[in-house]
C-alpha positions in Angstrom: 81.0 95.0 118.4 79.4 93.1 115.8 77.1 90.0 116.3 74.7 87.8 114.6 70.9 86.6 115.1 69.5 83.4 113.5 65.7 83.1 113.4 64.1 79.9 112.8 60.6 78.9 112.6 59.3 82.3 114.1 56.1 83.3 112.4 56.0 83.2 108.6 59.8 83.1 108.9 61.6 79.5 108.8 64.9 80.9 108.6 66.7 84.4 108.7 70.3 85.0 109.5 71.2 88.5 110.4 74.4 90.4 111.1 74.1 93.4 113.3 75.3 96.3 111.2 78.0 98.9 112.6 77.3 102.4 114.0 74.8 104.3 111.8 71.2 104.8 110.3 69.9 101.6 108.6 66.9 101.2 106.9 65.4 97.8 107.0 62.7 96.9 104.5 60.8 94.1 102.8 57.5 93.1 101.7 54.7 92.0 104.4 55.7 88.9 106.2 59.3 89.1 105.7 60.1 89.3 109.2 61.1 93.0 110.1 59.0 93.1 113.1 59.8 89.7 114.3 63.5 90.4 113.8 63.4 93.9 115.6 61.9 92.0 118.6 64.6 89.7 118.7 67.2 92.4 118.5 65.3 94.5 121.6 65.9 90.9 123.6 69.7 92.2 123.7 68.6 94.5 126.2 65.3 94.2 127.5 64.2 90.7 128.7 60.5 90.7 128.6 60.9 91.4 124.5 59.6 87.5 123.9 56.6 87.5 125.9 55.5 91.1 124.8 56.4 90.3 120.9 55.6 86.8 120.7 52.9 86.1 123.2 51.4 82.4 123.2 48.3 81.3 123.7 47.0 80.5 127.4 44.3 78.3 126.2 45.3 75.9 123.3 48.7 74.8 122.1 47.5 74.8 118.8 46.8 78.8 118.7 49.7 81.1 118.8 52.4 78.4 119.0 56.0 78.7 119.0 56.9 75.2 118.9 59.9 74.4 117.2 61.0 78.3 117.3 64.7 79.4 117.9 66.7 82.3 118.2 70.1 82.0 118.3 72.5 84.9 119.3 76.0 84.5 118.2 78.9 86.8 119.2 83.0 86.2 118.6 82.3 82.5 119.0 79.9 82.3 121.9 76.6 81.5 121.4 73.1 81.2 123.3 69.9 79.9 121.8 66.2 80.8 122.8 63.8 77.9 122.4 60.1 78.3 123.5 58.9 75.6 125.9 55.3 76.3 125.9 55.3 78.5 128.9 58.4 80.6 128.3 61.5 81.2 126.4 64.2 79.3 127.8 68.1 79.8 127.0 70.7 77.0 126.3 73.1 77.4 128.1 71.4 78.5 131.0 73.8 81.4 131.9 73.9 82.2 127.9 72.5 85.7 128.7 76.0 87.0 129.2 76.3 86.5 125.6 74.0 89.3 125.1 75.7 91.4 127.6 78.7 91.4 125.8 77.3 93.1 122.6 78.5 96.4 123.7 75.2 98.2 123.5 74.8 100.5 126.5 71.1 100.5 126.1 68.7 99.0 123.8 65.7 101.2 122.9 62.5 100.1 121.1 59.9 102.7 119.4 57.1 101.9 117.6 53.9 103.9 116.0 51.3 103.4 118.6 48.2 105.6 120.0 49.1 104.8 123.4 48.3 108.2 125.0 48.6 109.6 128.8 45.8 112.1 129.9 45.9 113.8 133.1 42.7 113.6 135.3 41.2 116.7 136.7 42.9 116.1 140.0 46.3 115.2 138.3 46.4 118.8 136.6 47.1 122.1 137.7 48.5 125.0 135.9 51.0 125.7 138.3 52.7 122.1 138.2 53.4 122.3 134.4 57.1 122.6 133.8 58.7 123.1 130.2 59.6 120.5 128.3 63.4 119.9 127.9 64.8 122.3 125.2 66.0 118.9 123.4 62.7 117.8 122.8 61.1 121.4 121.9 63.8 122.3 119.7 63.9 118.5 117.5 60.0 118.5 117.2 59.9 121.9 115.7 62.6 121.0 113.5 61.0 118.1 112.3 57.7 119.2 111.9 59.0 122.1 110.6 57.1 124.6 112.9 57.5 126.6 116.2 54.1 125.5 118.0 56.0 123.3 120.1 57.7 126.1 121.8 55.0 126.0 124.6 55.2 122.2 124.9 55.1 121.4 128.9 54.8 118.3 131.0 53.1 117.5 134.0 53.5 114.4 136.6 50.3 112.4 136.6 49.6 110.0 139.7 48.9 107.4 137.7 52.0 105.3 137.9 55.3 106.5 139.7 57.2 108.9 137.4 54.7 108.7 134.5 54.9 112.2 132.7 52.4 113.8 130.3 52.9 116.2 127.4 50.5 119.4 127.3 50.7 122.2 125.0 49.5 125.7 125.3 47.2 127.3 123.2 48.5 130.1 121.2 45.9 132.4 122.1 45.6 131.5 125.8 48.8 130.3 127.3 47.0 129.4 130.6 45.2 126.7 128.7 46.5 123.5 127.4 45.8 120.6 125.0 46.6 117.2 126.4 47.8 114.5 124.6 44.7 113.0 123.5 44.4 116.1 121.1 47.8 115.3 119.2 47.9 113.9 116.2 49.6 110.0 116.2 52.8 111.4 114.1 53.3 114.3 117.0 53.0 112.1 119.7 55.1 109.1 118.3 57.9 111.9 117.8 57.7 113.5 121.1 57.9 109.8 122.7 60.9 109.0 120.4 62.4 112.2 121.5 61.8 111.7 125.1 63.6 108.4 124.9 66.5 109.9 123.2 67.4 112.7 125.7 69.4 110.6 128.0 69.9 107.9 125.8 73.9 107.1 126.5 76.6 106.6 123.6 77.0 103.1 122.0 73.0 102.5 122.1 71.0 100.6 119.8 67.9 102.3 118.6 65.1 100.1 117.0 62.5 102.2 115.3 59.8 100.0 114.1 57.5 101.7 111.1 57.3 105.1 112.9 56.9 107.0 109.6 53.4 105.3 109.1 51.9 108.5 111.0 54.1 111.3 109.5 54.1 113.1 106.2 56.9 112.5 103.9 58.6 115.9 104.7 58.6 114.9 108.6 60.0 112.0 107.5 62.8 113.2 105.8 63.5 115.6 108.9 63.4 112.7 111.1 66.0 111.0 109.0 68.2 114.1 109.1 67.6 114.0 113.0 68.6 110.6 113.5 71.5 110.4 111.0 72.9 113.3 113.2 72.3 111.7 116.3 74.0 108.6 115.3 77.3 110.3 114.5 76.7 112.5 117.7 76.3 109.2 120.0 77.7 106.3 118.1 74.3 104.9 118.1 73.4 102.2 115.8 70.0 102.5 114.5 67.9 100.3 112.6 65.0 101.9 111.2 61.9 99.4 109.9 60.0 100.9 106.9 58.2 100.8 104.0 58.6 104.4 103.0 59.6 105.3 99.7 60.5 108.9 100.5 62.9 107.2 103.3 64.2 104.5 100.6 65.0 107.5 98.0 66.8 109.4 100.7 69.6 107.4 101.7 72.7 105.9 100.4 72.5 102.6 98.5 75.0 101.1 101.5 72.3 102.0 104.2 69.5 99.9 102.8 68.8 96.3 104.4 66.4 94.4 102.4 65.0 91.1 104.0 63.7 89.1 100.8 61.3 86.1 101.5 62.3 83.5 98.8 58.7 82.3 99.1 59.6 79.0 101.1 59.9 81.1 104.6 63.5 81.3 104.1 64.6 85.0 104.3 67.8 86.5 102.3 68.9 89.3 103.9 70.5 91.8 101.3 72.9 94.5 102.2 73.1 97.4 100.1 70.7 96.7 97.7 69.9 99.4 94.8 66.7 101.2 95.9 65.1 100.0 92.5 65.2 96.7 94.0 63.9 97.6 97.3 61.1 99.5 96.0 60.1 97.1 93.5 59.5 94.8 96.5 57.4 97.0 98.1 56.2 100.1 96.0 53.8 100.4 93.0 54.8 100.9 89.7 54.6 104.8 89.3 57.1 105.1 92.6 59.9 103.4 91.0 62.7 105.1 89.4 65.8 103.7 88.3 69.2 103.6 89.9 71.1 105.5 86.9 70.3 107.6 84.1 72.7 107.8 81.2 72.3 110.9 79.0 73.6 110.1 75.3 73.8 112.3 72.4 71.3 110.9 69.7 69.6 107.6 68.8 72.7 105.8 67.5 74.8 106.2 70.9 71.4 105.2 72.7 71.2 102.2 70.5 74.7 100.9 71.1 75.2 102.1 74.5 72.0 100.3 76.3 73.2 96.7 74.9 76.7 97.1 76.3 75.4 98.3 79.4 73.2 95.4 79.5 76.4 92.9 78.9 78.4 94.7 81.4 75.6 94.8 84.1 75.5 90.8 83.7 79.3 90.5 83.6 79.6 92.5 86.9 76.6 91.1 88.8 76.2 87.8 87.5 72.7 88.2 86.5 71.4 88.7 90.2 68.7 90.7 91.7 71.1 93.0 93.0 71.8 94.5 89.4 71.1 98.3 89.1 68.4 99.8 87.1 69.9 102.1 84.3 67.8 103.9 81.3 69.8 105.7 78.6 67.9 108.9 76.8 69.1 110.8 73.9 69.2 114.4 74.3 70.7 116.0 71.1 74.2 117.7 70.6 76.6 117.4 73.4 76.5 120.7 74.2 72.9 120.3 74.9 73.7 117.2 77.0 75.7 118.8 79.1 73.4 121.8 79.7 70.5 119.6 80.5 72.5 117.5 82.9 73.2 120.7 84.6 69.9 121.8 84.6 68.1 118.3 85.7 70.1 117.4 88.7 67.8 118.7 91.2 64.8 117.3 89.5 65.0 113.7 90.6 65.8 112.5 94.2 69.7 112.0 95.0 69.4 108.5 94.7 69.2 108.7 91.2 72.6 108.8 89.4 72.6 111.2 86.6 75.6 111.0 84.0 76.3 112.1 80.5 78.2 109.5 77.9 79.6 111.6 75.2 81.1 110.4 71.9 84.8 110.2 71.7 85.3 113.5 69.7 84.2 115.8 72.0 87.1 115.1 74.3 89.7 114.7 71.4 88.5 117.7 69.7 85.7 120.0 71.1 87.1 120.4 74.3 90.7 120.7 72.6 89.1 123.8 70.4 87.6 125.5 73.2 91.0 125.7 75.1 92.9 126.9 72.0 89.9 129.3 71.3 89.7 130.8 74.8 86.0 129.8 75.3 86.0 130.2 78.8 82.1 130.2 79.1 81.6 127.0 77.7 84.2 125.5 79.7 83.3 126.8 82.8 79.8 125.1 81.7 81.6 122.0 81.3 83.6 122.0 84.4 80.7 122.6 86.8 79.5 118.8 86.2 83.1 117.3 84.8 82.5 114.6 87.5 79.5 113.6 86.0 80.4 113.6 82.3 82.3 110.2 80.7 83.3 109.6 77.4 82.9 106.6 75.2 86.0 105.2 73.7 84.6 106.1 70.5 82.3 107.8 68.0 79.3 105.2 67.7 78.8 105.5 64.0 82.9 105.2 63.1 83.0 102.1 65.7 80.3 100.4 64.1 81.3 101.3 60.5 84.8 100.2 61.4 83.9 96.7 63.0 81.5 96.3 60.3 84.4 96.4 57.4 87.1 94.3 59.5 84.1 91.7 60.4 81.8 91.6 57.6 81.1 87.7 57.9 79.9 88.3 61.4 77.3 90.9 60.7 76.0 89.0 57.8 75.3 85.9 59.9 73.6 88.1 62.5 71.2 89.6 59.4 70.6 86.1 58.4 69.5 84.5 61.6 67.3 87.7 62.4 65.5 87.3 59.2 65.7 83.6 58.3 67.5 84.4 54.8 70.4 82.5 54.3 71.0 83.6 51.1 71.3 87.2 52.1 74.7 89.0 51.2 75.8 92.2 52.8 77.6 94.6 50.7 79.9 97.4 52.2 81.3 98.9 48.9 80.1 102.5 49.9 81.9 102.0 53.4 85.4 102.2 51.5 84.6 105.9 50.9 86.1 106.3 54.7 89.7 105.4 53.9 91.9 107.9 54.6 89.2 110.4 56.1 90.0 111.5 59.6 88.2 113.8 62.2 85.0 115.5 61.0 85.1 114.0 57.3 85.3 110.7 58.9 82.2 111.0 61.2 80.1 112.8 58.5 81.1 109.8 56.0 80.5 107.1 58.5 76.9 108.5 59.2 76.1 108.7 55.7 76.8 105.2 54.8 75.5 103.6 57.7 71.9 105.7 56.8 72.0 104.4 53.4 72.8 100.8 54.3 69.9 100.7 57.1 67.5 102.4 54.8 68.4 99.9 51.9 68.0 96.9 54.0 64.8 98.0 55.4 63.5 98.1 52.3 65.0 94.6 51.4 63.3 93.0 54.5 60.0 95.4 54.7 60.9 96.5 58.1 61.3 100.0 59.7 64.7 101.1 60.1 65.0 100.8 63.9 64.9 97.4 63.6 67.7 97.1 61.2 69.7 99.7 63.7 69.0 97.5 66.8 70.3 94.2 64.7 73.6 96.4 63.7 74.1 98.0 67.3 73.4 94.5 69.2 75.8 93.1 67.0 78.6 95.6 67.9 77.8 95.5 71.3 78.3 91.8 71.8 81.6 91.9 69.6 82.6 94.8 71.7 82.5 93.3 75.1 83.3 90.1 74.2 86.5 91.2 72.5 87.4 94.1 74.8 86.1 93.3 78.5 88.6 95.2 80.1 88.1 98.5 77.9 84.3 98.0 78.3 84.2 97.5 82.0 86.5 100.5 82.3 84.4 102.7 80.3 80.9 101.8 81.0 81.7 100.8 84.5 81.2 104.2 86.2 77.1 103.7 85.0 76.7 100.9 87.0 
C-alpha cells in the first residue's frame, strides 16, 4: 500500500515531497544536505513512536538552539492524512488520532539500521565459555557470503546481564576454539552487517527496511554482496528496502529505475528524481574520475561519428526536453564493421553493467554484407554477429551517401551554413563533382560519395584556412539538423535505442 510524506522546514530542507516506493530495493542518494537522513527518520516514524525525539532532538536549554519551530511532517494515504508539528517540547499530531493513518501504511514492521560503532562487550562475570551458543545459521551463512570468507563459521552469541535480553557476539580463535574475540575486536563493517542480519532473522514479510549509509564501513566488494543479499531478501519477503548511500559502486550496480535522487535546488526545496540516469546521480556526489557515460555507441569511422553524435544530441533534446534526466552518451569510432562487432563483444565485460554498450553500423552492412555472408554460408562470421545481435543497430543510411545526396538536393541550405560559419556572404558552393554519383549503386556509390566528399572538404579547408575537421563538422551538423527536422519519426525510431 503506497503513501506519501511531505517534509517542511526540517534542517536544511524547506520542502520535500516523497512517494514511498513499492516492494524492492531502492537506492536513495543525493548531495550533503539534501535531506536523506531526515527523510529516513520520517519514514521510521511510520513504525517507531520515538523516531522524532531520537532523530530531531530539540534543545533543552534554549528555544533559539536546535529549534524545529515551523517544522511539519505530513503523512498521506488514500486521502487520509496526519500532520506532525513541533510544539517546543514534543511532536504533536493533527488530528490527535491521526496515528491510525500510519498504521494503515501496511508495513508489518519498520527496521532502521545505520552505521555506528556501538558494541556490547561482556564483562568478566557475564562470560563463560559454556554459556556461548552458536549464532543462527542465517547470520553465519550470510555474513560469510557478504564478506567472502568462512571466518564467521565460529561465530557465537552470549547473553549478558547488562540489559534484559541483550546478546553479544563473540568469535572463536582459529587456533584455539576455547578462546574468543568480543565485539570490541570486530571491525565496524563486520559489526554493522552482523547487527543488520540479527534484525533481519525474524523480520516479517511486508516490512520496511531503512538503511542509512551502512556501506561507509564496507569494502566495495562487500557493498555489492550486501546489495545482492538485500535484493534476494526483498524478493523473498516482499520487503521495501530504502538504502541511503553515496556509494559509487552501488549506484553503478543497480538498474536506473532503482535510483531515487534527492536534488537540492539551492533554495531548500528538494526535488525527488525517480529513475534518474546513474551519471546524473553520480554527477551530484562523485568526482570527475568516477563518472562514466550512460551509453556508449560504437561506430565505424570518423564520418559516422561526426553525423551520429549531433543527431543523438538533437534526439536527446527532443525526448527529454533539455532536462537533467537526459542520459550521457559517447560515440566512439572503431573501424570496419566486423572490427566494431568484435570490439563490442570483447568489451562488454570491461565496463559496469549500468553502462549500455551498443553498435551503430552503416546501412550497407545490413543490406549487403549480412546477405552476402548468408548466401556464401559464412557461418563463423554470422555466429559471431548473432552472439550480440541485440546490441547491434543500423543507421538508416550510409553516412557519406546520405550527406552527399542531401547536399545535392539542398545546395542552398549548405551554402548558407558555410557562409554563416565563416561570415562570408560571397561564398559559392560548387558540387559539380557530386554529379558523378548519378546512376551508381552499392559499393560504387559508397566509394564515389567518399571520394567527392573528401575532395570537397580538402578544398574548403584550403579556401578558408582551417583544418578539415572543422569543415567536416559544419557539414555533418547541418545534415543532422536537417535530417532530424525533416524526419522526426525516423530519427527517433533509429536513434531512440541509444538514448
